[in-house]
C-alpha angles and dihedrals in degrees: 000000000000091000091050090053092051091048092052091048092052091049092051091050091048093052091046091052091049091052090053091048090052093053108112116251117247113226140172117229094240128020091186124038127181119196142158120247092265096046135101140197132203110217121216123199119200134184106201105311093337124095117228117227103250092210090063090065134073111239125199138174117210092214114028092183087068094044145322133230124213128224086260094056098258111146117204118192120223111173143350115292142074133283137172120232117207129190117192133182141133104324090347127108116153133158141196130195115226122203118191109199129190132255089197131052101162091149143353109261114247122249106286100189096126115198093033124123129260091250091053093051091049090053091054100040115089099185123100113277112231102177142351138202132171090264103031149038127202122198133183117251115255095230142012092276093061120063099183145338117221136190122200123199132201120193087357091299129107111267102168143359119214134196116198108202134198110274101242133118090236093056090045090055092046092050092054090052090046092055095042090059093053107031143031113260111232109175149301117257125176092337096313115117107206126207127175147178128182092282109026139044118200124194120197115197146141128226136163095253102043101025116205108356145163117210120196122201135168113276107229137174089256090071094080095151144026088254091059092048092047090052090049091052092046089054091049092049090056090050093048091052093056098042093044090062091053095045097047 
C-alpha cells in the first residue's frame, strides 16, 4: 500500500511538471533596440502564438529623459542614452534594452563636471593643451569644425566649458542637430539658443568677438526661467571674451 501511494505521488508530480513545461513562453519582440533620438518602436508581447494585450500590462522606462513608453507599449525616443523598458503583468515580466545613438558627432563634448578643479579637468581632457592660466584652460579643436575648447574657473573650480566652432552655416546647422540629440530645446532669446537636461544648460550663439560658440554651465534650481538662463549665458560670454584674450 505504501509503495502504491509513492507511485501515485510520483505520477502526480510528473504530470504537474509536464503541464508547466507545456505552458507557452512569454516573450517580447525585441530584447535589444537601437534607435535615433527621433525614432520609436512598438513593442509586441506574445505567449506562444497568442499576442498579449499591451494595455493589460504595466510599462515603464528606467530613464524617461532618454525615452518614454506608453500604456500600449509604444516607445518614443527623446535623446541619446540607454534605458530599460519593462512590461509586467500576471505571470509576465519581460524587459528590453534601448540604445539611442547619434546621427551627429561633430565634436566630443567638453568635460562637464562643474565644480571640479583645474587639475581634474586636465586629467579628463584628451585634446591638445594650448595655454593655461589659474582661471582658464585653452585646448585645440579636434577637427576643422572646432577652433578651440575652453574651460573657465571661478574660485579654482570649473564654472563653464566652451566650444568655439568654425564660423560656417554648415557647422551652425550641425551644431543645432548635435544639441537636439543630447538635450531638450527650451527657447531662443536674444540670439542664444538654450538647451538643457537635468544637469547641464547649453547656450548656442554667435557674436562678433567669439564667433559661433556653445557655452555649457551647470543647470541649477536658480534658473527658473529663460530670462535667468539668458542672463547666466550673457555673463559667461563676457567672461569668455576677456579670458580668451589672455589665453591666446
